[in-house]
C-alpha positions in Angstrom: 126.3 59.9 108.8 126.9 58.2 105.5 128.0 59.3 102.3 126.2 57.8 99.4 127.4 54.7 98.3 126.9 55.2 94.5 128.9 58.7 94.7 131.6 57.0 96.6 131.7 54.2 93.9 132.0 56.9 91.2 135.1 58.7 93.1 136.8 55.0 93.2 136.6 54.6 89.6 139.1 57.5 89.4 142.1 56.0 87.3 144.2 59.0 88.1 145.3 59.0 84.1 145.3 63.0 84.8 143.4 64.1 81.6 141.1 66.0 83.7 144.0 68.3 85.3 145.6 70.5 82.9 142.2 72.6 81.9 140.7 72.3 85.3 139.9 76.1 86.2 141.2 75.4 90.0 144.1 73.6 89.0 144.9 76.5 86.6 145.0 78.6 89.6 146.5 76.8 92.3 148.9 74.4 90.4 148.5 72.0 93.2 147.4 68.6 92.6 144.7 68.8 95.6 142.9 71.3 93.5 142.4 68.9 90.5 139.5 66.8 89.9 141.6 63.4 90.5 142.9 65.2 93.5 139.4 65.9 94.9 138.4 62.5 94.2 141.1 60.9 96.3 140.2 63.6 99.0 136.6 62.6 99.0 137.9 58.8 99.4 140.1 59.8 102.2 137.6 61.6 104.3 135.1 58.9 103.8 137.5 56.3 104.7 138.4 58.1 107.9 141.9 58.8 106.6 141.5 62.4 106.2 139.7 65.0 108.3 137.8 68.0 106.7 140.3 70.6 107.2 140.1 74.4 106.0 142.2 73.3 103.2 140.3 70.3 102.1 137.2 72.3 102.3 138.6 75.1 100.1 139.9 72.3 97.5 136.1 71.2 97.2 134.5 74.5 97.2 137.0 76.0 94.5 135.3 73.5 92.0 133.6 75.9 89.2 131.4 72.8 88.1 132.6 73.6 84.3 132.4 69.9 83.7 135.5 69.8 81.7 136.7 67.2 83.9 133.4 65.3 83.2 133.7 65.4 79.6 137.2 64.5 79.6 137.3 61.5 81.8 138.0 58.1 79.8 136.7 56.2 82.9 133.3 58.1 83.0 133.5 59.3 86.6 130.9 61.7 87.5 133.3 63.9 89.3 130.6 66.7 89.4 127.9 64.8 91.0 130.4 63.4 93.3 131.6 66.9 94.3 128.1 68.3 94.9 127.2 65.2 97.0 130.4 65.9 98.8 129.6 69.2 99.5 126.2 68.4 100.9 128.0 65.7 103.2 130.2 68.6 104.3 127.4 70.9 105.2 125.7 68.1 107.2 129.2 68.0 109.1 129.0 71.9 109.5 132.3 72.2 107.3 131.9 74.7 104.5 132.7 78.2 103.6 130.4 80.2 106.1 129.8 82.8 103.2 127.3 80.2 102.0 125.1 81.2 105.1 124.5 84.4 103.8 123.4 83.0 100.4 121.0 80.5 102.4 119.6 83.2 104.3 118.9 85.1 101.4 117.0 82.4 99.8 115.1 81.0 102.8 113.8 84.7 103.5 113.5 86.3 100.0 113.7 83.8 97.5 116.3 85.4 95.8 120.3 85.2 96.1 120.7 89.1 96.8 118.2 89.4 99.7 116.2 91.9 98.2 112.7 91.8 98.9 111.2 89.6 96.4 108.5 91.9 95.1 111.1 94.0 93.5 111.7 91.4 90.7 109.6 93.1 88.3 111.4 96.7 89.2 113.8 95.9 86.0 110.8 97.1 83.8 110.6 100.5 85.2 114.4 101.0 83.8 113.5 99.7 80.4 112.1 101.4 77.5 109.3 98.9 77.2 105.6 98.8 76.5 103.4 97.4 79.2 104.5 94.1 80.5 102.4 91.4 81.8 103.0 90.4 85.5 101.5 87.5 86.9 98.5 87.2 84.2 97.9 84.0 82.3 99.9 83.6 78.9 101.3 81.1 76.5 104.9 82.1 77.7 106.5 82.7 80.9 109.8 84.6 80.6 111.5 83.3 83.9 114.0 86.0 84.3 116.3 84.8 86.9 117.8 86.5 90.1 120.8 88.0 88.2 119.1 89.7 85.3 116.0 90.9 87.3 117.9 92.2 90.4 121.6 93.3 88.9 121.6 96.7 87.4 124.4 95.6 85.1 122.6 92.5 83.9 119.0 94.1 83.4 120.1 95.0 79.7 119.6 90.9 79.5 115.9 91.1 80.8 114.9 94.2 78.7 116.2 93.0 75.3 114.8 89.5 76.0 111.5 91.4 76.8 111.8 93.3 73.4 112.7 90.3 71.4 109.7 88.3 72.8 107.1 91.3 72.1 108.8 91.8 68.5 108.5 88.1 67.7 104.7 88.0 68.7 104.6 86.1 71.6 101.9 86.3 74.2 103.9 86.4 77.4 104.3 87.2 80.8 106.6 87.2 84.1 105.8 85.7 87.2 107.0 88.8 89.5 107.2 88.1 93.1 105.7 84.5 92.4 109.2 83.9 90.8 111.5 82.2 93.3 115.3 81.6 92.8 115.5 78.3 90.8 117.5 76.7 93.5 120.5 76.0 91.5 122.7 77.9 94.3 121.3 75.5 96.8 122.2 72.4 94.6 125.9 73.9 93.9 126.7 74.8 97.4 125.5 71.8 99.2 123.1 73.9 101.4 120.1 72.0 99.6 117.2 72.7 102.2 114.4 74.6 100.7 115.3 73.3 97.2 112.3 71.2 96.9 109.9 73.7 98.2 111.4 76.1 95.5 111.0 73.7 92.8 107.4 72.8 93.4 106.5 76.4 94.0 107.9 77.5 90.8 106.5 74.8 88.5 103.1 75.4 90.2 103.3 79.2 89.9 104.0 78.5 85.9 101.1 76.1 86.0 98.7 78.3 87.3 99.1 80.8 84.2 98.5 78.2 81.7 102.0 78.5 80.1 102.8 76.0 77.3 106.5 77.4 77.2 109.0 78.9 79.7 111.8 81.0 78.2 115.0 81.5 80.0 118.2 83.8 79.8 120.1 82.0 82.6 122.0 78.7 81.7 121.6 77.6 85.5 117.9 78.3 85.6 117.6 76.3 82.4 119.7 73.4 83.7 117.9 73.4 86.9 114.4 73.1 85.3 115.6 70.5 82.9 117.6 68.2 85.0 116.7 68.8 88.6 112.8 69.7 88.6 111.5 66.5 87.0 113.2 64.3 89.6 110.9 66.2 92.0 107.9 66.8 90.4 108.1 64.6 87.5 106.5 65.8 84.0 106.9 69.8 84.3 103.6 70.1 82.0 105.5 72.9 79.7 108.4 73.3 77.5 111.8 74.9 78.7 113.8 76.8 76.2 116.9 79.2 76.6 116.8 82.3 74.8 119.3 81.2 72.3 117.0 78.5 71.2 114.0 80.9 70.8 116.4 83.3 68.6 117.9 80.4 66.7 114.3 79.0 65.8 112.7 82.4 65.0 115.7 83.0 62.5 115.2 79.5 60.6 111.3 80.3 60.6 111.9 83.8 59.1 110.2 85.5 61.8 113.5 87.3 62.7 114.9 89.3 60.2 118.3 91.1 60.7 119.2 93.9 58.5 120.8 96.7 60.8 124.4 96.1 60.6 126.9 95.8 63.9 130.3 96.8 62.6 132.3 94.9 65.0 134.7 92.0 65.8 132.8 89.5 68.2 134.1 86.6 70.1 131.8 84.2 71.7 132.1 82.8 75.1 130.5 79.3 75.7 129.1 79.3 79.0 129.8 76.1 80.9 126.4 75.3 81.7 124.9 76.0 78.2 128.1 74.4 76.5 129.6 71.4 78.1 126.5 70.5 80.4 123.9 70.9 77.6 126.0 71.0 74.5 124.1 73.9 73.1 127.3 75.5 70.9 125.7 76.1 67.5 122.5 78.0 68.6 124.6 81.1 69.5 127.0 81.0 66.6 124.0 80.7 64.2 122.5 83.6 65.7 125.6 86.1 65.8 126.4 84.8 62.1 123.3 86.4 61.0 124.0 89.9 62.1 125.3 91.9 59.1 128.8 93.3 59.7 129.5 91.4 62.5 132.7 89.5 62.2 132.7 86.4 64.6 136.0 84.9 65.8 136.4 82.0 67.8 138.5 81.5 71.2 141.4 79.0 70.9 139.8 77.2 73.7 136.2 77.0 72.6 133.1 74.7 72.7 133.8 71.5 74.5 137.5 72.8 75.8 136.1 76.4 76.4 137.7 78.0 79.5 135.4 78.6 82.3 134.7 82.3 83.2 135.4 81.5 86.8 132.1 82.4 88.3 130.5 78.9 88.4 129.9 76.4 91.4 129.5 79.3 93.9 133.1 80.2 93.7 132.3 84.0 92.6 130.7 84.0 96.1 133.2 81.9 97.9 136.5 82.8 96.2 136.0 86.0 94.3 139.4 86.8 93.6 139.8 83.3 91.9 136.7 84.0 89.8 138.1 87.3 89.0 141.8 85.8 88.1 140.3 83.3 85.4 138.0 85.8 84.1 141.0 87.9 83.2 142.5 85.1 81.5 139.6 85.0 79.5 139.4 88.6 78.7 143.3 88.6 77.7 142.6 85.8 75.1 139.7 87.9 73.8 142.3 90.8 73.3 144.7 88.8 71.3 142.2 87.9 68.8 141.6 91.6 68.3 137.9 91.3 69.8 135.7 94.5 70.1 133.4 92.7 72.3 133.2 89.3 74.1 129.4 87.9 73.8 128.1 85.1 76.1 124.5 83.8 76.9 124.9 83.7 80.4 124.2 86.8 83.1 126.8 85.3 85.4 129.5 85.2 83.0 128.7 88.9 81.7 129.0 90.3 85.2 132.1 88.2 86.3 133.8 89.2 83.0 132.6 92.9 83.2 134.6 92.9 86.6 137.6 91.6 85.1 137.5 94.2 82.2 137.0 97.1 85.0 139.8 95.8 87.0 142.4 95.3 84.2 141.4 98.8 82.4 141.0 97.1 79.1 138.9 98.3 76.2 136.5 95.4 75.3 132.8 95.4 75.5 131.1 92.4 77.4 127.5 91.7 76.2 124.8 89.2 76.0 123.7 87.6 72.8 120.4 88.9 73.4 121.4 92.6 74.1 122.8 92.6 70.4 119.8 91.4 69.1 117.5 93.8 70.9 119.6 96.8 70.0 119.1 95.9 66.2 115.6 95.0 65.9 113.6 96.7 63.2 110.5 98.2 63.9 
């Protein structure tokens, strides 16, 4: 069994300069060199070269990477650190060396095509809990809203789905959802190294969307957005439809004059850049443009924002594999928000929302955690 040569060469490019270390979420949590990006590159080389064995400690270091991509952005040598880690996780899985909790996720994805192992025909149940007019399910339409596992199946995130639905209807879109034909995008497979079934999921989702004749697919989840735009074309080529995150839809509607916001929100909000939407996709301004258009809302900035934004801690499957680490990092972010006098932390990622809601609940702090779509959905004028 061999490790891909191109990824090994990437790891070998690491100059050990240390620019990647200080703001690495895992290093902030552990303080050990082995938990830093350059430490991981050494461990990858050590295992591949036969000098190290994939011990439990080494596996923990590899799987505590949140894929926030700060190291990728900061590296002067251009080492593709996150690609190396993704490839090495797949390598470790083939060796049978990985956190066994990932077996539960893989089983859920294989059997029910969602991360929670709920019956996949419950994907549209969120509609019943929302005050919505009739929603198309599996019917031809110009736009498909790809809801995602978290927003469609987690009670605390269903507000994102219902708000997105209200906004799409308010803007006059002819839209539908896939319902049980929607499968998990496969991002958890790519991040965990358990990639079996990913190609099948990609082909299924693309074909299901094409059957409905959609020209545009809208998403609430940065992970889904990244997977469709970056991973799916490697498998299916041209998707045959455009993909947008909901932030882009809101920003474009504001610019075109289709979205008018007059109802005030008297609060102080701080925007948290999701890693996959921020550093990965460099989508920073859309959220700020939308929030700035809300009357009465005072928007402040985290000390670490945009390129240097602190990861919420849940990425890279860390929420599933090392929940204490994920919670600890989210608490740091919540404390930063309180220092700024914020009434609410706003993001545009369902996973960020859930993890920071956990941190708020655990710490007993008085601050709200909401998605951009939820704010807009609440203030739409008839």
